[in-house]
KETORGU-440816 format. One line per field, with one value per residue: z, x, y of N, C-alpha, C, O, CB in turn. Coordinates in steps of 0.001 Angstrom, whole numbers. Each point is the difference from the previous one (the first is absolute). Glycine has a CB too. Example, Ala and Ser with C-alpha at 12.3 -4.5 7.8 and 13.67 -1.06 7.14 Angstrom:
! KETORGU-440816
npz = (7800;-1966)
npx = (13190;1542)
npy = (-5690;2223)
capz = (0;60)
capx = (-890;820)
capy = (1190;1190)
cpz = (0;730)
cpx = (900;-770)
cpy = (1200;1090)
opz = (665;169)
opx = (1036;509)
opy = (-19;1108)
cbpz = (581;-2314)
cbpx = (-2928;675)
cbpy = (-1154;-1736)
This chain:
! KETORGU-440816
npz = (-31343;578;1290;2121;1131;-669;2516;2054;155;1295;975;2504;685;-600;1269;3818;787;-1006;1967;2315;-662;-355;3188;1432;-1423;139;1243;-697;3694;-2525;-2093;2480;333;-4003;948;3873;695;1270;789;2282;503;-1825;1160;-1618;148;-582;-2198;-2408;1055;-2277;-3869;-2825;594;1505;-1233;-3101;1681;131;-2498;-1886;1907;-468;-2705;258;1444;-3445;-1295;2043;140;-2480;208;2245;-1008;-2632;-183;-890;1107;3932;-752;-213;3287;980;-1090;1097;2546;101;-945;2866;2085;-966;629;2813;1034;-811;1975;3529;-935;-815;3272;1828;-1806;-1503;2189;-1870;1005;3540;-151;-1544;995;2739;-159;763;-2533;688;1876;454;-3111;-607;-2208;-1140;-3233;-1145;2090;-2294;-439;-1519;281;-1111;2969;1077;-679;-2500;530;-2243;-1108;412;-342;-1979;-1473;-231;-1896;-1969;-497;-701;-1554;-1658;-4;675;-1301;-1275;-567;-208;-2719;-1249;893;-1451;-1937;-1587;2563;1977;-2193;-1854;3067;-259;-553;1757;1379;-2655;2750;-3209;-1754;3350;2573;-1649;773;3028;-33;-1726;2237;1843;-1747;-514;2540;870;-1874;1381;2603;139;-1295;1762;2466;-846;212;3563;-1162;3208;276;3231;-1584;-1444;-826;2330;-1967;-2214;-2921;30;-725;-2133;-33;687;-3304;-2453;668;-1090;-2790;-283;2852;-995;-2459;820;1485;-2664;-2027;1812;641;-2678;-2131;-254;-2195;3429;-3046;832;-1303;-557;-3028;-176;1830;-2168;-2448;1193;58;-3764;-220;2011;-1358;-2805;1627;173;-2477)
npx = (10969;1639;1469;-2587;-1094;3280;-161;-3529;-55;3141;2035;-2603;-1251;2631;2819;-1344;689;3566;453;-2491;1598;2940;-378;-510;2993;3238;771;100;-1163;-802;-2394;-1937;177;-1792;-1733;267;921;407;-1259;1772;-3073;-1789;-602;2627;-3063;1578;1494;-2468;-1512;2610;448;-872;-2522;-2279;5;-15;-3040;-1206;694;-2223;-1875;167;-1043;-2114;-1160;105;-1537;-3120;231;555;-2949;-1697;464;-436;-2184;-1836;-574;-649;2543;3016;-97;-717;2537;2754;-1147;-531;2782;796;-1410;2956;2748;381;154;3172;785;-1825;1590;2563;126;-1742;-2590;3213;726;2599;-113;174;2587;1482;-899;249;2584;-3249;1671;-3283;2079;-2553;307;3980;-2097;-2637;-1226;-668;-1655;-382;2279;-2915;-2851;2248;1222;-4073;1217;1925;-704;2477;-1790;-2888;1010;1691;-2700;-736;2547;-114;-2832;1548;1850;-1881;-2558;1915;2020;-886;-3564;-115;2868;-1532;-3454;-495;2772;-4387;-3124;-981;-2397;1784;-347;1731;2976;200;711;1861;3254;866;-1325;3728;-1789;852;3291;-371;-5;2810;1220;-1656;1966;2586;-336;-1821;2074;2633;-2080;258;3374;1522;-1166;1169;3335;-135;-1224;-2216;3489;-571;-2520;337;-2141;-348;-2754;730;1208;-3257;4092;-962;-2073;-743;2497;-909;-2301;641;864;-2970;-1215;2779;-1876;-3901;270;2063;-1715;-2508;1309;1412;-1473;-3925;-308;-1385;-2079;-179;-3226;2984;-1129;-3946;556;1677;-2090;-2187;1497;371;-2770;-148;2164;-2109;-867;1818;917)
npy = (-11697;-2797;429;1122;-2559;-862;2256;125;-3326;-334;2783;920;-2736;-704;2285;174;-2175;214;1867;-1739;-2887;1182;1728;-2233;-1709;1550;-2971;3623;933;1951;-1818;-459;3924;502;-2924;395;3393;-2878;2039;-463;-1753;-2322;-3650;-1328;289;2587;-919;153;2048;903;-1140;1923;-3428;2686;2464;-934;-1290;3101;1351;-2148;1686;2903;-1278;-793;2942;1824;-1615;552;2985;660;-389;1686;2040;-1481;-1471;1888;-2460;478;-2404;1185;181;-2822;-589;1464;-259;-2213;567;2077;-1353;-2553;1364;636;-3244;-780;2569;-2353;-3251;976;1147;-2377;3943;1390;-2394;319;3071;305;-1033;2188;3452;-1274;-2249;-2314;-1373;-1662;195;-2243;-1679;-299;-1634;695;790;3141;-756;-1293;2469;-79;-929;-1927;-1079;-482;-3082;-823;3019;-1518;-2969;1696;1655;-2146;90;2720;1334;-2143;1506;3265;-774;-1113;1691;2155;-803;-3814;475;2997;692;-2115;606;3069;1523;-690;27;2799;1945;1719;33;-2414;1594;2107;-2484;-1517;-275;1387;-2521;386;-524;-2365;2037;1027;-2311;-522;2117;-842;-2191;844;2451;-2005;-1699;2092;-431;-2984;-850;1874;-1605;-2652;1400;402;3374;83;2708;-1671;-2202;3161;-1673;-2404;40;2292;-1577;785;1947;-1362;-507;3555;1467;-1336;622;2937;309;-853;2251;2573;-957;57;3014;1361;-1974;1313;2538;174;-1585;685;1721;143;-1639;2343;534;992;-1118;1120;2451;-22;-17;2219;2238;-4;136;2312;1955;-153;3640;2447;-280)
capz = (976;230;1048;788;1284;579;843;1074;636;237;566;1604;1167;168;-45;1179;1178;158;1138;1322;386;151;960;1681;-31;-318;1599;100;1040;-69;-895;746;1074;-659;-293;1434;1263;1578;867;1846;775;-645;-246;-1474;-1159;-362;-771;-1213;-16;227;-737;-1050;-1041;648;-97;-1297;-103;266;-750;-1035;522;263;-1371;-274;995;-738;-1522;349;268;-1500;-915;564;-274;-1282;-733;298;220;1332;-168;-208;1220;891;-316;427;1475;568;-460;775;1635;-139;-110;1083;890;-83;69;1616;198;-616;685;1849;470;146;1433;-335;-346;1512;963;-192;577;1205;301;1192;-487;255;565;887;-409;-976;255;-203;-581;540;-69;-1576;-409;-977;-294;-679;662;1053;-19;-1751;-530;-1247;-1338;-911;-1028;-1013;-1442;-548;-667;-1662;-968;-672;-1188;-1326;-1138;-430;-1224;-1447;-919;-620;-958;-1525;-34;-431;-158;-1185;-188;1087;-139;111;1592;330;-555;779;858;-309;376;-1307;-699;596;1471;162;337;1593;948;-6;882;1701;508;188;1155;1479;-32;67;1514;968;-376;795;1216;316;-185;1184;-4;659;677;1473;22;136;-672;-155;-276;-703;-1020;-1169;-120;-1761;-695;576;-449;-933;286;384;-1578;-1363;-217;-94;-1334;-740;190;-653;-1561;-11;-62;-1126;-1095;-658;-547;973;-285;953;-466;58;-1189;-410;221;-583;-1069;352;683;-1515;-858;275;-315;-2126;-1;137;-994)
capx = (-875;601;1488;-439;-799;811;983;-550;-896;992;1618;525;-415;643;1094;-194;-326;1452;1475;-406;208;1343;271;-581;417;1370;624;689;-614;-354;-903;-1339;-917;-592;-1724;-430;1595;-263;-76;361;-1048;-1508;-515;545;-1240;-101;1138;-253;-1093;472;1113;-330;-1121;-975;-497;-280;-1140;-728;-215;-1132;-931;-132;-568;-1186;-1089;233;-520;-1365;-883;307;-1179;-1168;-547;-376;-949;-1626;-1134;-231;201;1416;414;-68;363;1344;283;188;1210;996;-479;613;964;247;-417;1296;1787;129;483;1555;1116;-726;-750;1256;528;1458;430;-289;1241;1294;133;121;1120;-625;892;-51;1581;-328;-634;1362;-50;-1266;-753;-810;-1953;-1002;259;-969;-996;26;958;-654;-448;579;-470;980;-132;-1052;76;1074;-816;-823;858;562;-1207;-414;1171;63;-953;81;796;559;-1140;-1180;673;-12;-1313;-1307;508;-467;-581;-998;25;1135;232;831;966;1054;828;363;1344;1024;-200;771;411;65;1314;-132;-109;1145;892;-287;320;1363;816;-373;688;1712;307;-206;1220;1050;-497;183;1265;711;992;-975;707;-574;-1646;-457;-1497;-243;-1573;-548;543;-1733;541;175;-891;-1397;10;-456;-1641;-245;492;-1110;-1584;717;239;-1160;-817;284;-720;-1274;-319;590;518;-1448;-1170;-1302;-1313;-561;-903;648;456;-1046;9;651;-429;-558;145;134;-730;-551;1329;-310;-1617;320;796)
capy = (-306;-999;214;441;-1041;-1005;211;270;-1112;-1428;-175;392;-1029;-1043;314;668;-1270;-856;537;-178;-1380;-242;465;-621;-1077;719;80;915;398;1224;-352;-727;1051;1052;-109;-323;837;-10;901;-373;621;-77;-1302;-497;196;1411;643;330;1524;1160;41;1187;-1055;185;1299;597;-974;925;1212;-605;-41;1910;186;-706;1125;1239;-107;-230;946;1004;-823;559;1581;460;-599;783;-703;-525;-1362;40;392;-1042;-1156;835;-342;-1501;-607;426;-327;-1266;136;697;-740;-1090;720;281;-1273;-241;396;-1002;1270;684;-264;-205;950;437;-787;-103;1492;541;-838;-1179;-1368;-1146;-1032;-932;-1053;-523;-1862;-1062;206;1037;-358;510;1209;224;-672;-1151;-1297;-824;-1621;-167;1242;435;-558;433;1389;-696;-890;840;931;-978;-381;1278;187;-689;899;1239;812;-746;-285;564;711;-760;-693;931;1353;83;-714;935;1377;413;471;-1706;174;820;-409;-1248;608;-302;-1496;-263;-313;-1568;-249;49;-1068;-1217;99;-249;-1363;-427;22;-1028;-1476;-138;614;-1400;-627;452;2;-1526;-474;319;1126;1135;555;196;168;1190;-112;-1319;242;1167;306;718;1750;339;-398;888;1042;-202;-92;1429;633;101;771;1634;449;-91;1201;1147;104;580;1479;965;-614;-733;789;-444;693;1112;1059;1567;642;482;1593;712;83;634;1202;679;349;845;897;-312;473;1729;866)
cpz = (670;969;1001;1007;171;1570;1563;840;640;216;1531;1126;163;255;1885;1177;-192;1094;1433;399;-96;1268;1404;31;-476;1014;167;954;-621;-1224;873;830;-1247;-145;1445;505;910;461;1456;570;-767;-853;-1253;-584;-521;-1189;-1573;-466;-587;-1506;-1527;-1041;651;-140;-1206;-291;378;-909;-1676;371;170;-1226;-333;1166;-886;-822;143;116;-1050;-653;719;-203;-1334;-986;-128;361;1741;-38;-387;1546;1053;68;214;1269;893;-302;635;1274;-136;157;1063;1270;-186;450;1827;250;-441;866;1518;706;389;1221;-304;367;1787;654;-209;121;1617;661;1458;-588;538;430;1000;-817;-1145;-344;-200;-1040;105;303;-1084;66;-1029;-50;-617;627;1357;-699;-1514;-301;-1292;-874;-458;-862;-1098;-1393;-680;-916;-1476;-734;-728;-1186;-1463;-730;-10;-952;-845;-990;-730;-1248;-1166;-14;-434;-150;-1550;-17;989;-1120;-13;1548;654;-444;406;971;-278;342;-1674;-459;704;1440;276;121;1273;882;-234;619;1206;266;173;761;1059;-341;97;1380;967;-484;393;1535;354;-158;1290;-66;898;1245;1599;-95;9;-381;-149;181;-516;-1234;-706;-66;-1369;-586;176;-781;-1230;-633;-321;-986;-930;615;223;-1450;-615;402;-811;-1364;-76;325;-1174;-1432;-675;-345;879;-933;979;-1426;-79;-1490;-1123;463;-685;-1477;83;-84;-1546;-1050;150;-448;-1519;17;190;-736;-1110)
cpx = (-9;930;-375;-937;621;706;-804;-559;1008;1562;-427;-654;973;1887;50;157;1571;1200;-518;195;1409;562;-189;766;1309;1152;984;-860;-599;-1001;-1763;-159;-430;-1055;-812;1305;-449;429;-300;-1277;-1350;21;609;-922;-251;768;-405;-961;842;1011;-686;-1067;-1560;-543;-86;-1080;-1186;-1;-853;-1343;-416;-568;-1081;-1196;213;-756;-1732;-858;-302;-1403;-1240;-732;-288;-1188;-1253;-967;430;925;1328;754;-272;1134;1489;114;-67;1031;1397;44;844;1712;847;-103;1392;1422;-314;418;1312;1150;-492;-152;1299;825;1424;665;366;1296;1042;369;74;713;-622;-29;-603;972;-371;-352;1059;-475;-997;-1154;-729;-1142;-336;111;-1110;-1001;468;988;-720;-532;772;-546;1333;-24;-1368;-312;997;-880;-854;714;562;-1285;-233;805;-52;-1284;87;747;875;-1143;-692;762;-348;-1558;-1186;284;-1315;-1574;-1042;35;1589;638;754;1623;636;872;1045;1832;731;201;2099;242;299;1675;870;79;977;1285;142;659;1047;527;-498;414;1505;-63;126;1073;1217;-56;511;1565;1102;562;-729;1290;-628;-1362;-585;-1435;-495;-1712;-584;604;-992;847;-270;-587;-1271;468;-211;-1376;-482;278;-1190;-1418;451;-522;-1657;-681;529;-592;-1648;-186;836;15;-1541;-369;-883;-1152;-363;-932;660;209;-1606;-542;724;-473;-1257;116;571;-847;-475;640;-59;-1367;38;737;-646)
cpy = (-1557;-577;659;-1104;-817;576;724;-1271;-1238;430;718;-639;-896;559;758;-892;-989;505;60;-1326;-388;971;-768;-1274;-279;-1031;925;1100;1079;204;-558;1406;1292;-836;-559;794;-543;947;-233;218;-193;-1365;-523;-126;1293;441;226;913;1700;-65;404;-1182;268;1114;760;-860;1089;1463;-302;435;1374;47;-188;1056;1513;-281;-191;1116;1157;-38;144;1347;163;-364;541;-818;-739;-1794;-348;333;-937;-971;276;281;-694;-396;770;-81;-1850;-13;490;-1098;-1094;853;98;-1724;-207;436;-248;1622;1488;-105;-149;1421;896;-600;493;1689;298;-921;-976;-1114;-1460;-808;-1339;-1339;-468;-1497;-305;855;928;-737;79;1254;752;-1015;-1338;-1003;-379;-1405;-391;714;-65;-1131;-12;715;10;-755;696;1386;-707;36;1511;657;-460;181;1102;530;-1066;-545;1074;1035;-723;-415;1179;1233;289;-580;363;1685;913;614;-1263;-105;762;-531;-1362;265;-308;-1576;-512;63;-1215;-193;439;-1180;-1108;162;-188;-1494;-544;788;-771;-1333;-19;24;-1334;-1109;660;-68;-1418;-575;244;1492;1092;517;304;124;1279;78;-1116;138;1368;491;203;1576;67;100;1443;1338;268;442;1507;839;-151;475;1461;359;-63;1391;1409;-300;558;1178;894;-170;-541;1038;-637;488;762;910;1058;248;372;1356;995;187;896;1538;685;386;1048;1506;-51;1418;1605;574;2)
opz = (1154;806;960;1201;1066;1038;1091;1228;841;742;1081;1115;1118;773;658;1011;879;926;818;1215;769;568;963;1091;-460;-318;451;-614;104;-179;-27;-97;562;-7;53;-256;198;-259;612;-382;430;-1027;-837;-1133;-987;-878;-546;-1136;-538;-288;-2;-920;-801;-70;-146;-1169;-741;-198;-593;-810;-227;-149;-199;-334;-99;-19;-813;-511;-369;-41;-692;-267;-324;-726;1183;1017;405;582;265;490;812;1009;893;611;1098;983;-2;620;605;833;-46;1032;945;477;711;441;806;47;1020;1123;337;241;542;923;447;447;1007;586;562;1203;1036;678;-413;-283;-15;524;-911;816;-859;-271;1045;-302;-773;1102;111;662;465;-596;900;-1003;-230;-452;-1194;-1169;-1156;-1062;-902;-1224;-1230;-877;-1173;-1046;-1186;-1029;-1026;-1220;-1009;-899;-701;-1213;-1204;-914;-1000;-1031;-698;480;-565;-1014;148;-967;361;405;407;887;120;24;875;-361;-912;948;401;574;1049;606;254;857;856;287;604;921;871;400;641;905;133;690;684;1023;386;605;847;374;79;709;48;820;283;489;379;499;-1084;665;111;-283;-1127;-1018;-642;-650;-854;-318;-378;-1014;-905;-314;-549;-738;113;-338;-914;-823;-358;-539;-738;-564;-769;-730;-1179;412;-29;-382;1135;-1231;-391;-543;-925;-730;-266;-356;-826;-597;-424;-858;-994;-536;-559;-704;-726;-8;-966)
opx = (-394;-13;501;213;-256;143;555;-67;-257;746;219;484;479;626;1038;701;708;598;920;105;505;916;766;448;270;1045;1080;-807;-1227;-574;-1153;-1176;-255;-1086;-1230;1193;-1197;996;-974;-620;-970;613;-198;18;-729;-402;303;-101;-408;566;-1201;-771;-919;-1229;-476;-147;-973;-920;-704;-671;-1179;-1218;-664;-1004;-1133;-1135;-715;-1109;-1002;-774;-973;-1143;-1054;-676;-143;-606;1099;1072;444;899;921;544;457;1008;492;430;1166;1053;1050;610;1210;658;661;1071;970;1127;707;1134;521;337;-128;906;740;800;1064;994;599;1019;812;-103;585;-198;545;102;608;118;-369;-489;64;236;-651;-317;820;-401;-337;153;-334;195;616;-698;1175;-939;-286;141;-223;-614;-187;128;-42;-677;-111;-49;-299;-237;383;-103;-584;-287;970;178;-254;-804;-496;-550;-994;-723;30;-635;-1090;619;1146;1160;1161;783;1192;1199;648;487;-412;71;207;1075;551;535;1109;810;354;739;1057;687;233;1011;782;535;577;733;944;369;837;1037;827;413;1158;941;415;491;-721;-605;-1166;-933;-440;-760;-1211;-9;279;-326;-866;-14;-825;-884;-260;-358;-770;-837;-580;-942;-1018;-727;-315;-525;-833;-758;-434;-954;-601;224;-66;464;-7;-128;476;-18;-647;-81;142;-606;-348;192;121;-716;-439;237;-229;-694;554;-100;-446;-163;434)
opy = (-172;-931;-585;-162;-560;-646;127;-53;-861;-639;-547;198;-189;-726;72;32;-490;-547;9;-162;-818;-594;-6;-353;-1110;-568;-381;698;-5;1074;431;349;1065;580;-1;-160;-210;676;-437;993;623;-290;880;480;94;763;1061;465;1029;1055;268;270;-168;36;1126;-357;143;794;818;640;268;96;1018;628;471;478;585;152;611;957;301;370;547;729;308;338;-381;-168;-1118;-683;-86;-447;-713;-354;258;-603;-395;144;-218;-671;-222;141;-430;-374;264;-230;-604;-477;453;372;1177;798;820;155;428;571;379;366;735;242;-313;-1008;-1025;-1194;-1071;-1108;-742;-782;-880;1178;17;-1150;496;373;1179;-1026;-1091;-1060;-570;-144;287;-654;-93;359;-360;-107;817;-14;-33;536;356;648;145;634;563;126;397;791;288;-113;2;187;517;385;-201;873;1093;-289;-552;445;-264;72;17;-339;-282;277;-574;1071;-717;-782;-1145;170;-331;-929;-470;-354;-811;-941;-186;-442;-839;-576;-702;-641;-1079;-709;-396;-577;-816;271;-338;-1098;-412;357;1157;-776;957;954;-115;629;-382;705;188;1198;408;611;596;1045;327;797;1142;599;319;847;937;292;683;934;762;750;833;807;884;536;750;965;-346;1064;-1231;1163;-41;-29;972;1102;800;785;1150;1163;905;804;1069;850;688;864;947;1004;890;1220;628)
cbpz = (-2425;-2506;-2525;-2827;-1357;-3813;-3535;-2406;-2766;-2489;-3753;-1892;-1506;-2428;-4063;-2195;-1264;-3548;-2592;-1413;-1488;-3276;-2510;-894;422;-117;-92;-1700;1690;1354;-1758;406;2397;-1080;-2955;245;-597;588;-2530;785;585;775;2008;1501;2036;3160;2230;1115;3261;3440;1659;963;341;1229;2104;365;1496;2369;2108;412;1016;1558;-245;-396;3129;359;-222;1534;2568;-619;-242;1579;2011;1117;-664;-2621;-3627;-291;-778;-3247;-1577;-1334;-2465;-2488;-1509;-1053;-2275;-2084;-145;-2413;-1863;-2258;-1020;-2764;-3721;291;-928;-2286;-2923;-386;942;-1633;567;-2965;-3418;-366;-973;-2179;-2684;-1248;-2169;518;547;-908;252;1174;1622;491;2384;3102;-1216;-895;2564;-1333;346;-1844;-641;-1404;-1860;2398;1720;-267;3831;2446;1545;2233;2816;3626;2234;2991;3727;1953;2872;3232;2914;2100;1035;2636;2215;2589;2634;3447;2392;874;2728;599;1740;134;-1221;4309;843;-2980;-132;-1579;-1425;-335;448;-1730;4205;-78;-3770;-2519;-403;-2224;-2485;-1399;-635;-2263;-1856;-710;-1579;-2224;-1256;-79;-1587;-2797;-1030;-734;-2119;-2492;-1112;-1282;-2655;-449;-2543;-1218;-2690;379;789;-810;-10;305;1697;2352;1394;2402;2386;426;1232;3179;1889;1740;3029;2403;690;-759;971;1872;679;760;2756;1923;103;869;3429;2364;2311;779;-2477;3039;-2370;3664;1213;2969;1281;458;2114;2033;254;1470;3536;1251;625;2179;2728;-26;1957;1856;1784)
cbpx = (-856;-592;1201;217;-1663;342;1405;-311;-1851;-2349;1750;-32;-2725;-2958;-857;-2125;-4134;-1030;308;-1614;-2723;-756;-1132;-3194;-2344;-2275;-1387;2079;2599;2780;3828;1623;1969;2785;1688;-2689;1952;-934;511;3151;2645;-1028;-1910;1652;-402;44;1455;884;-1004;-845;2755;3671;2923;1949;1196;2404;2303;1226;3212;1965;1713;3389;2193;2484;1643;3148;3267;1897;1723;3525;2481;2116;2390;2830;1259;865;-1787;-4032;-2649;-1333;-1174;-2792;-2453;-968;-648;-2308;-2614;-907;-4411;-2783;-2083;-1567;-3689;-2281;-234;-3363;-2805;-2057;422;1645;-2179;-1960;-2806;-1231;-2553;-3851;-1319;-1034;-2155;-1781;1549;-1291;1733;-1460;1022;-897;-2212;2741;1180;78;1020;1200;-1642;-1511;2741;1424;-964;-884;1917;-52;-4046;1351;-1078;1495;2116;335;-423;1719;-43;-886;809;1895;-1042;-612;841;1683;-816;-262;-706;1929;-23;-1005;2302;3306;1876;-685;3480;3196;2737;438;-3643;-1831;-3543;-3272;-1911;-2649;-2535;-2902;575;1322;-2732;-768;-1769;-2985;-1431;-2128;-2680;-1630;-935;-3308;-1688;-772;-84;-2738;-2421;447;-2487;-3160;-2020;-791;-2901;-2966;-1808;-363;681;-3658;1693;2494;1149;3154;779;3387;1070;-596;1563;-3010;2981;1030;1733;223;1268;1904;813;1278;3175;2082;-861;3300;3214;336;278;2857;2061;400;111;1007;2838;-1264;503;1198;-1184;2564;-1122;1495;2753;394;3;1455;1011;565;997;1220;-9;-142;1095;276;-585;-2;1573)
cbpy = (2059;1467;788;2286;684;-311;167;2245;1430;-925;926;1965;283;-818;142;1479;250;97;1776;1859;303;-97;1782;1201;837;3588;-1854;-1439;-846;-480;-1151;-3506;-1523;951;-790;-2464;2699;-2606;1394;-46;1105;3108;-351;-1544;-1768;-410;-2270;-2294;-2400;-843;-2152;1772;-2215;-1363;-1216;1253;-2697;-2137;172;-2709;-2374;1096;-1375;-3652;-1723;222;-1931;-1920;-1269;-1671;-2146;-1748;479;-579;-1946;1193;-84;1921;966;1559;2200;759;-49;1362;823;-14;-314;941;2117;166;197;2194;1020;-1150;1910;2671;-77;866;1338;-3575;-3275;574;-2023;-2018;-747;-650;-2321;-2893;-246;1031;2402;2289;2605;1630;3592;2979;1541;2250;446;-2467;-1623;3090;399;-1952;-2072;2176;3208;2352;1451;2433;-203;-1200;1664;1114;-969;-386;505;-610;-1939;-1528;742;-2744;-2308;-318;-782;-1816;-1522;-762;2047;-756;-1704;-328;349;-1561;-1702;-2058;-1349;147;-863;-1881;-231;200;1585;-995;-360;1206;1782;-1787;67;2919;1857;146;1835;183;455;2059;1387;417;1085;1904;625;-334;2740;1829;335;1974;2860;945;-12;1056;2058;812;836;-2888;-1683;-578;-204;167;-1760;142;1974;-1848;-1780;-651;-1360;-1988;-155;-1668;-3383;-1875;-1025;-1973;-2307;-1250;-1705;-2491;-2645;-1193;-1784;-3510;-1995;-144;-3152;-2265;-1039;-637;-356;-2932;1780;-805;-1548;242;-1779;-1165;-2420;-3011;-1876;-1767;-3042;-2809;-1800;-1889;-2405;-2664;-1546;-5062;-3273;-1319;-1028)
């Protein structure tokens, strides 16, 4: 079991992110463009949106949406449906924000490409890039990660009601946070060393960090939905049903 958790919560996110970092800073154009493709006619600030790094993040978010909706459909109690439905709605909003509401895909496939805007900054295309919201959100997210995935699994495992314990993340989540810190620090050190290829991700190295973040959230919801026993009145109803069957027989 420990080997399984070590693989899921540390080895996979660490290895995956290190692979993207190695490709991006490799100096090999093919590897660099795998992470951030050079797309003629498209504003360079949108290039990373079409790379495998960003789109794998989107896959993790979409998986989280699917897991949440699955739980909302299957869980018997109203509060469970509300919680998981809300998680799906929030994840969908994050997906829209991450994809600029699909604008870069529309520009790419329609050929519009914002050719006139080449070499200039793109206008604000989502909520989290308005003003200082990005920095503010990062602070809240960092605090939430520490409280939910680092502190809560250890502090409240034996001190909360069963319903609350159901939502506690796996303690191995701390290993994923460690992988996030290690890979993010490495990416910034490589950039400071002058290895940033053409500045294709200038001021956006947080994408490596976000890859691990969305992976962790996806794993959390998978475990929450498919591997946790939720306290529910359903078991009581099943027990009553079995009693009725015995009486009828």
